Backbone as numpy.savetxt, mean C-alpha at the origin, in Angstrom:
# Nx Ny Nz CAx CAy CAz Cx Cy Cz
-13.23 9.54 -0.58 -12.66 8.21 -0.50 -13.43 7.20 -1.34
-14.48 7.69 -2.03 -15.27 6.78 -2.86 -14.43 6.11 -3.94
-13.54 6.87 -4.58 -12.71 6.28 -5.62 -11.80 5.19 -5.05
-11.27 5.43 -3.87 -10.42 4.41 -3.23 -11.22 3.15 -2.90
-12.42 3.33 -2.40 -13.27 2.19 -2.08 -13.61 1.41 -3.34
-13.90 2.11 -4.42 -14.20 1.45 -5.69 -12.97 0.70 -6.22
-11.81 1.32 -6.10 -10.59 0.67 -6.58 -10.27 -0.56 -5.73
-10.52 -0.46 -4.44 -10.31 -1.61 -3.55 -11.22 -2.77 -3.97
-12.43 -2.45 -4.36 -13.36 -3.49 -4.83 -12.83 -4.15 -6.11
-12.19 -3.36 -6.98 -11.61 -3.94 -8.20 -10.51 -4.94 -7.86
-9.75 -4.64 -6.83 -8.68 -5.56 -6.41 -9.30 -6.87 -5.93
-10.33 -6.75 -5.13 -11.01 -7.94 -4.60 -11.58 -8.81 -5.72
-12.04 -8.17 -6.80 -12.67 -8.89 -7.90 -11.68 -9.36 -8.97
-10.43 -8.95 -8.86 -9.43 -9.34 -9.87 -9.34 -10.86 -9.96
-9.30 -11.34 -11.18 -9.28 -12.78 -11.40 -7.88 -13.36 -11.56
-6.91 -12.52 -11.89 -5.54 -13.01 -12.06 -4.59 -12.18 -11.22
-3.41 -12.72 -10.91 -2.42 -11.92 -10.17 -2.06 -10.63 -10.91
-1.98 -10.70 -12.23 -1.65 -9.50 -13.00 -2.73 -8.42 -12.83
-4.00 -8.81 -12.94 -5.09 -7.84 -12.74 -5.04 -7.26 -11.33
-4.75 -8.12 -10.33 -4.67 -7.64 -8.95 -3.52 -6.67 -8.78
-2.37 -6.98 -9.37 -1.20 -6.08 -9.28 -1.53 -4.72 -9.87
-2.14 -4.71 -11.05 -2.45 -3.44 -11.70 -3.46 -2.63 -10.90
-4.50 -3.29 -10.41 -5.51 -2.59 -9.61 -4.91 -2.09 -8.30
-4.04 -2.89 -7.70 -3.37 -2.51 -6.46 -2.49 -1.28 -6.69
-1.75 -1.31 -7.78 -0.86 -0.20 -8.08 -1.65 1.10 -8.25
-2.77 1.01 -8.95 -3.60 2.19 -9.16 -4.19 2.67 -7.84
-4.53 1.75 -6.94 -5.04 2.11 -5.61 -4.01 3.00 -4.90
-2.75 2.58 -4.92 -1.71 3.35 -4.22 -1.48 4.71 -4.87
-1.54 4.74 -6.18 -1.39 6.04 -6.83 -2.56 6.96 -6.49
-3.77 6.42 -6.41 -4.92 7.22 -5.99 -4.74 7.79 -4.59
-4.20 6.98 -3.68 -3.94 7.46 -2.32 -3.04 8.69 -2.38
-1.97 8.59 -3.16 -1.01 9.70 -3.25 -1.67 10.94 -3.86
-2.41 10.74 -4.92 -3.04 11.88 -5.59 -4.12 12.53 -4.72
-4.90 11.71 -4.02 -5.96 12.25 -3.18 -5.44 12.86 -1.88
-4.19 12.61 -1.58 -3.62 13.21 -0.36 -3.50 14.72 -0.48
-3.47 15.20 -1.72 -3.28 16.63 -1.98 -2.00 17.14 -1.32
-1.01 16.25 -1.22 0.29 16.58 -0.65 1.30 16.51 -1.79
1.71 17.68 -2.28 2.60 17.74 -3.45 3.92 17.02 -3.18
4.47 17.15 -1.98 5.74 16.48 -1.65 5.57 14.97 -1.72
4.51 14.46 -1.13 4.25 13.01 -1.12 4.07 12.49 -2.55
3.31 13.20 -3.34 3.09 12.77 -4.72 4.39 12.79 -5.52
5.20 13.83 -5.36 6.49 13.87 -6.07 7.40 12.72 -5.64
7.42 12.44 -4.33 8.25 11.33 -3.84 7.76 10.02 -4.43
6.45 9.81 -4.43 5.87 8.58 -5.01 6.24 8.46 -6.49
6.05 9.52 -7.24 6.31 9.47 -8.68 7.80 9.22 -8.96
8.68 9.75 -8.12 10.11 9.55 -8.35 10.55 8.12 -8.01
9.86 7.47 -7.09 10.23 6.12 -6.68 9.37 5.02 -7.29
8.24 5.38 -7.83 7.23 4.39 -8.22 7.75 3.31 -9.16
8.48 3.69 -10.19 8.93 2.67 -11.15 9.89 1.67 -10.52
10.77 2.14 -9.66 11.71 1.23 -8.99 10.98 0.28 -8.05
10.04 0.80 -7.29 9.27 -0.03 -6.37 8.45 -1.05 -7.17
7.86 -0.59 -8.24 7.04 -1.47 -9.07 7.86 -2.63 -9.64
9.05 -2.32 -10.13 9.92 -3.38 -10.66 10.25 -4.40 -9.57
10.58 -3.91 -8.39 10.91 -4.82 -7.30 9.71 -5.70 -6.95
8.57 -5.10 -6.76 7.39 -5.86 -6.35 6.94 -6.86 -7.42
7.04 -6.47 -8.67 6.60 -7.37 -9.73 7.53 -8.56 -9.91
8.73 -8.47 -9.39 9.66 -9.58 -9.48 9.74 -10.39 -8.19
9.12 -9.91 -7.15 9.22 -10.56 -5.85 8.15 -11.64 -5.73
8.55 -12.87 -5.37 7.56 -13.97 -5.30 6.44 -13.74 -4.28
6.70 -13.03 -3.21 5.68 -12.79 -2.19 4.53 -11.94 -2.74
4.81 -11.17 -3.76 3.77 -10.31 -4.34 2.71 -11.13 -5.06
3.11 -12.24 -5.66 2.15 -13.08 -6.38 1.11 -13.69 -5.45
1.54 -14.16 -4.29 0.62 -14.84 -3.39 0.07 -13.96 -2.30
0.31 -12.65 -2.37 -0.05 -11.77 -1.28 -1.42 -11.14 -1.36
-2.36 -11.75 -2.09 -3.67 -11.14 -2.26 -4.39 -10.88 -0.96
-4.36 -11.84 -0.04 -5.04 -11.66 1.24 -4.45 -10.53 2.05
-3.12 -10.45 2.05 -2.45 -9.38 2.79 -2.73 -8.03 2.16
-2.77 -7.98 0.84 -3.08 -6.73 0.15 -4.46 -6.23 0.56
-5.43 -7.12 0.53 -6.81 -6.75 0.91 -6.85 -6.26 2.35
-6.22 -7.00 3.26 -6.20 -6.63 4.68 -5.54 -5.27 4.88
-4.40 -5.05 4.24 -3.70 -3.76 4.37 -4.54 -2.62 3.84
-5.20 -2.83 2.70 -6.03 -1.77 2.14 -7.21 -1.45 3.05
-7.78 -2.47 3.66 -8.89 -2.22 4.59 -8.40 -1.42 5.79
-7.20 -1.73 6.29 -6.62 -0.92 7.38 -6.44 0.53 6.94
-5.94 0.71 5.72 -5.70 2.07 5.22 -7.00 2.83 5.00
-7.98 2.18 4.41 -9.28 2.84 4.20 -9.94 3.23 5.52
-9.88 2.34 6.51 -10.43 2.67 7.83 -9.71 3.86 8.43
-8.39 3.88 8.30 -7.61 4.98 8.87 -7.92 6.31 8.20
-8.15 6.28 6.89 -8.45 7.51 6.17 -9.79 8.12 6.57
-10.66 7.34 7.16 -11.97 7.85 7.59 -11.91 8.56 8.94
-10.76 8.51 9.58 -10.65 9.05 10.93 -9.64 10.17 11.04
-8.99 10.18 12.17 -8.01 11.19 12.53 -6.79 11.13 11.61
-6.33 12.28 11.07 -5.16 12.29 10.18 -3.90 11.71 10.83
-3.70 11.96 12.13 -2.52 11.41 12.80 -2.58 9.89 12.86
-3.78 9.36 13.09 -3.96 7.90 13.09 -3.72 7.34 11.70
-4.20 8.06 10.68 -4.00 7.61 9.30 -2.51 7.56 8.97
-1.78 8.60 9.35 -0.34 8.63 9.09 0.36 7.47 9.79
0.02 7.22 11.03 0.63 6.12 11.79 0.29 4.76 11.17
-0.93 4.61 10.71 -1.34 3.36 10.07 -0.59 3.15 8.77
-0.50 4.20 7.95 0.24 4.08 6.69 1.70 3.73 6.95
2.30 4.40 7.92 3.70 4.12 8.25 3.86 2.66 8.68
2.97 2.17 9.51 3.05 0.79 10.00 2.89 -0.21 8.85
1.92 0.03 7.98 1.69 -0.89 6.86 2.92 -0.92 5.94
3.49 0.23 5.66 4.66 0.30 4.79 5.84 -0.43 5.43
6.09 -0.18 6.70 7.21 -0.86 7.37 7.01 -2.37 7.44
5.83 -2.78 7.86 5.55 -4.22 7.98 5.66 -4.91 6.63
5.10 -4.31 5.61 5.12 -4.91 4.28 6.54 -4.95 3.72
7.26 -3.86 3.87 8.63 -3.80 3.36 9.54 -4.82 4.01
9.50 -4.91 5.31 10.35 -5.88 6.01 9.91 -7.31 5.73
8.61 -7.53 5.57 8.12 -8.86 5.20 8.71 -9.29 3.86
8.75 -8.36 2.91 9.23 -8.69 1.58 10.71 -9.04 1.56
11.47 -8.56 2.52 12.89 -8.94 2.58 13.13 -10.04 3.61
12.05 -10.57 4.15 12.16 -11.72 5.05 12.73 -11.41 6.42
12.46 -10.22 6.90 12.97 -9.81 8.21 11.88 -9.17 9.05
12.02 -9.27 10.36 11.05 -8.56 11.23 11.37 -7.06 11.25
10.37 -6.28 11.60 10.60 -4.85 11.77 11.54 -4.69 12.96
12.66 -3.97 12.80 13.62 -3.79 13.91 12.96 -3.07 15.08
13.42 -3.39 16.27 12.88 -2.77 17.48 12.93 -1.24 17.43
14.00 -0.71 16.84 14.13 0.76 16.79 13.05 1.41 15.92
12.40 0.64 15.07 11.31 1.15 14.24 9.95 0.70 14.71
9.91 -0.16 15.70 8.65 -0.74 16.19 7.65 0.31 16.62
8.11 1.42 17.16 7.17 2.46 17.60 6.42 3.06 16.42
6.97 2.88 15.22 6.32 3.40 14.01 5.48 2.34 13.32
5.59 1.10 13.76 4.87 0.00 13.09 3.72 -0.49 13.94
């Protein structure tokens, strides 16, 4: 997880939103690659460009530096522990972030995963 911790530090030190976006994007790709899960990596690679386009055009992404840092710290902490906890944390972060970006709360039917 040293590479992830180093990449997280680059995000914290980024001076512009563009630098933060690029460092953040690389952080997520590192997570997928270090998972050693071929299915997860293929899914990420097949969706990555579409997600990137959406996020780079979404106004919440520009001002979301604090949330990005907080989410990454949650993810890094989870990766140091139990795999089931890590999976639950990743699922929660993805759901919370995704619904935040569309301006809606996480639906009750998904709350058990968030």
